[in-house]
C-alpha positions as CSV (number, residue, x, y, z in Angstrom):
1,M,0.0,0.0,0.0
2,K,2.8,2.4,0.9
3,K,4.5,1.7,-2.5
4,I,1.3,2.5,-4.4
5,I,0.9,5.8,-2.4
6,S,4.5,6.8,-3.0
7,E,4.2,6.0,-6.7
8,F,1.0,8.0,-6.9
9,I,2.7,11.0,-5.2
10,G,5.7,10.7,-7.6
11,I,3.5,10.7,-10.7
12,F,1.5,13.6,-9.3
13,L,4.6,15.6,-8.7
14,L,5.9,14.9,-12.2
15,I,2.6,15.9,-13.8
16,S,2.4,19.1,-11.7
17,T,6.0,20.0,-12.7
18,L,5.3,19.5,-16.4
19,A,2.0,21.4,-16.2
20,C,3.6,24.4,-14.3
21,T,6.4,25.0,-16.8
22,K,5.7,27.9,-19.1
23,Q,6.6,28.6,-22.7
24,P,8.4,31.9,-22.8
25,N,7.6,34.5,-25.5
26,L,11.1,35.0,-26.9
27,A,9.9,36.2,-30.3
28,E,11.9,39.4,-29.9
29,L,15.2,37.4,-30.0
30,D,16.8,36.1,-33.1
31,L,17.3,32.6,-31.6
32,E,19.2,31.2,-34.6
33,T,21.8,34.0,-34.3
34,W,22.0,33.4,-30.6
35,K,22.6,29.7,-31.0
36,S,25.1,30.2,-33.8
37,D,27.2,32.4,-31.6
38,R,28.4,29.7,-29.2
39,G,30.0,31.2,-26.1
40,G,29.5,34.7,-27.5
41,C,32.9,34.2,-29.2
42,Q,31.7,36.0,-32.4
43,G,30.3,38.9,-30.4
44,K,26.8,38.6,-32.0
45,R,25.1,38.0,-28.6
46,L,26.4,41.3,-27.2
47,A,24.0,43.2,-29.5
48,M,21.1,41.3,-28.0
49,L,22.0,42.1,-24.3
50,E,19.3,44.7,-23.7
51,K,16.6,42.5,-25.3
52,V,17.6,39.5,-23.2
53,K,17.6,41.7,-20.1
54,S,14.1,42.8,-20.9
55,L,13.0,39.2,-21.3
56,K,14.3,38.2,-17.9
57,E,10.8,37.5,-16.4
58,E,9.9,35.5,-19.5
59,I,12.8,33.1,-18.8
60,R,11.8,32.5,-15.1
61,G,9.6,29.5,-14.8
62,V,10.9,27.7,-17.9
63,S,12.2,24.2,-17.5
64,A,15.8,23.3,-18.1
65,N,14.8,21.0,-21.0
66,D,12.8,23.8,-22.7
67,M,15.7,26.2,-22.1
68,D,17.9,23.9,-24.1
69,D,15.4,24.0,-27.0
70,Y,15.1,27.8,-26.9
71,L,18.6,29.1,-26.1
72,G,20.6,26.0,-27.0
73,K,23.0,24.1,-24.7
74,P,24.6,26.4,-22.1
75,D,28.1,27.6,-22.7
76,L,28.9,26.4,-19.1
77,Q,26.9,24.4,-16.6
78,Q,27.5,24.5,-12.9
79,L,26.1,22.2,-10.2
80,A,25.1,23.8,-6.9
81,D,24.0,22.6,-3.6
82,R,20.6,20.9,-3.1
83,N,20.5,19.6,-6.6
84,Q,20.3,23.1,-8.2
85,K,22.2,24.0,-11.3
86,Y,23.2,27.0,-13.3
87,Y,23.3,27.5,-17.0
88,I,25.7,30.2,-18.1
89,Y,25.6,31.9,-21.4
90,F,28.4,34.3,-22.4
91,F,27.6,37.5,-24.4
92,E,31.2,38.4,-25.4
93,P,34.5,36.8,-26.3
94,G,36.8,35.9,-23.4
95,T,39.4,33.4,-22.3
96,H,36.7,30.7,-22.5
97,C,36.8,31.0,-26.3
98,Q,40.4,29.8,-26.6
99,N,40.2,27.2,-23.7
100,K,36.8,26.1,-22.4
101,T,38.4,25.0,-19.1
102,Q,39.9,28.5,-18.5
103,K,37.9,30.7,-16.2
104,S,36.5,33.7,-18.0
105,S,35.5,37.2,-16.9
106,A,33.4,37.9,-20.0
107,L,29.9,39.3,-19.6
108,S,27.4,36.5,-19.0
109,M,23.9,35.5,-18.0
110,S,23.3,32.8,-15.5
111,I,20.0,31.0,-15.1
112,R,19.5,29.2,-11.8
113,F,17.3,26.1,-11.9
114,S,15.7,24.6,-8.8
115,A,16.0,20.9,-8.0
116,M,12.8,20.4,-10.0
117,G,14.5,21.9,-13.1
118,I,12.6,25.2,-13.2
119,A,14.3,28.5,-13.8
120,T,14.1,30.5,-10.6
121,E,16.6,33.3,-11.1
122,V,18.3,35.1,-14.0
123,T,21.3,37.3,-13.3
124,F,23.9,39.2,-15.4
125,Q,27.5,39.5,-14.4
126,H,31.1,39.3,-15.5
127,G,32.3,35.7,-15.3
128,T,30.3,33.1,-13.5
129,P,28.1,33.4,-10.3
């Protein structure tokens, strides 16, 4: 009986998580150009900075899987405590363009995802959070 109840709760949580993710309205962004400028190394993303900042609230609430579809794979991914993770996207060229393992201080956006894989925070900084 306990197993059935725990399975039911697990299925309920999964369905609620999927139902709660939102589809962002990113029509203002040229997503093909964004994805083609991997790591911001060509400098094309820098021209989109103000647009991306204005869409900050659209990004919150989106699942990590959907974010991969919209913005492409992150330039850098960091794991945090309590099963949270960060996706980092760079806007400008930096040391990461020559060597991906090199720490970079280039302008970036980080998206923090909760343990459930939902974007909870979007910040802009130089380097990584």
